[in-house]
N, C-alpha and C positions, 0 to 999 in steps of 0.2 A: 642916871640909869636906874630903872626899877629892877630889883632883884627879888625873885621868888624861889623858895626852896621847898622841895617836897618833904614829906614826912620820911624819916629814916626807917627803912624796913629791912628785915632779915630775909635773905633768900637762901633756901636750903640746897644750894648748888655751889661748887667751887667758884671763886672769883674769876678764875681764868675762863671758865665756860661762859659766864655772864658777860665778861669783857669781850670775848670773841663774837658774841651775838651783837653787841652794840657797836663794835669797832668796824663793822662792815655794813654799809647802808643797805646792801642787798638783803640782809637779814631783818631789817627793821620794819618792813611793811606790815607784818603781822602784829606789831606792837601798837600801831597807830589807831586812834579812836575812830569811830564810825564816820565822823564828820570829814575825814580826810579822803580826798578823791584824787584821781589822776596821779597816783604814786609812780614815780620813775626814779630808778636808782642804779648807781654803779657802786663799786666798793667804797669810794671816798666822797661821793657827792649824791645829792638827791634833790628832787623837786616834787611839789604836790600843791593841791589847793584845799583850803578849808571851805566847805560848802557856803556859798553866798557871802564870803568874807574876804579871804586873803590868798595871795599866791606866795609860796615860800620856796626858797632854794637855799641849800646849805651844804657846807663842806667840812670834812674833818680837818681841823687845824693842827691838832696835837693829840697824841695818845701815848700812854705808857702801860704796858701789860703788867699786871692785871688791875692797875689802880684807877685809871681814868681815861675818858675820851672827851676831848674838848671840841665843840662844833661851833662854827660861825656862819652867819647868814651871808649870802651873796648879795651885796648891797645893790647890784644892778638888776636883780631878778626877784627880790623879796619886797613885800609891802612895807617892812620896817626892819631896822637893824637889830640883831639880837645875838646872844651867845647861848649855848645849851651845853651844860657840863654834867656828865655822868661820873660819879665817884663811887668806887667799890673798895671796901675794907675787908680783907679776909679775916674772919673771926675764928675759923676752924679750918681743917683740911677740906671739909665738904660744905662750907657755908660762908656767906659774906653779908655785909650790909650794903645798901644802895641808897644814894641820895642823888636827886636830879635838881639842878639849879638852872633857872633861866634868867638872863639879864636882858632887858629890852629897852631900847632907846625910844621912849615915847614922851610926848608932851604931857603935862599934868592932867589935862582933860582926858586924853586917850588912856593914860595910865590908870585913872580911876575907873574907866569903863572896862579895861582889859584885865585888871587885877584878879577878879574872881574866875574868869575863864582860863587864865594862864595858871592859876593855882590848881584848878580842877585838872587841867591838862597835865601838869607835871606829876600830880598824884596818880591820875589814871595811867599814865605812861609807866610809872614806877610799879604800880600794881600789875599791869599787863606783863611787864618784864619778869616779875616774880612768878606769875601764873604760868607763862609760856616756858620760862627756863626750867621750872620744877616739873612741868608736864613732859617736856622733852627728855628729861633725865630718867623717867620711869620706863 
């Protein structure tokens, strides 16, 4: 399994607020990069397409407020098997750190092609989470 971790960032919002944003897929559409199309979500599952590439379907497998949300792909509806893990560490009353990790089941050839896009994805997602969470608090 290929594992890619985002850069750890500080978010100037309580961990509980950031956790609530991520722990409900209905809130996540605004975090997705521009390449994401056909976003469909309920509280615990979602599906979407990445332009000219993949179909993705995923479900929240485990969560613990305000520390983490662990997401798994739906093997029957996704182009590849993966996990997506959001981890939050409260550092003060009104701030936390955030790290996003993706684990993908890819053959070595596909892993070499997917590494850079997946690295970009987790870092963009983390930065969008920071920007949107902080903007909503204002």
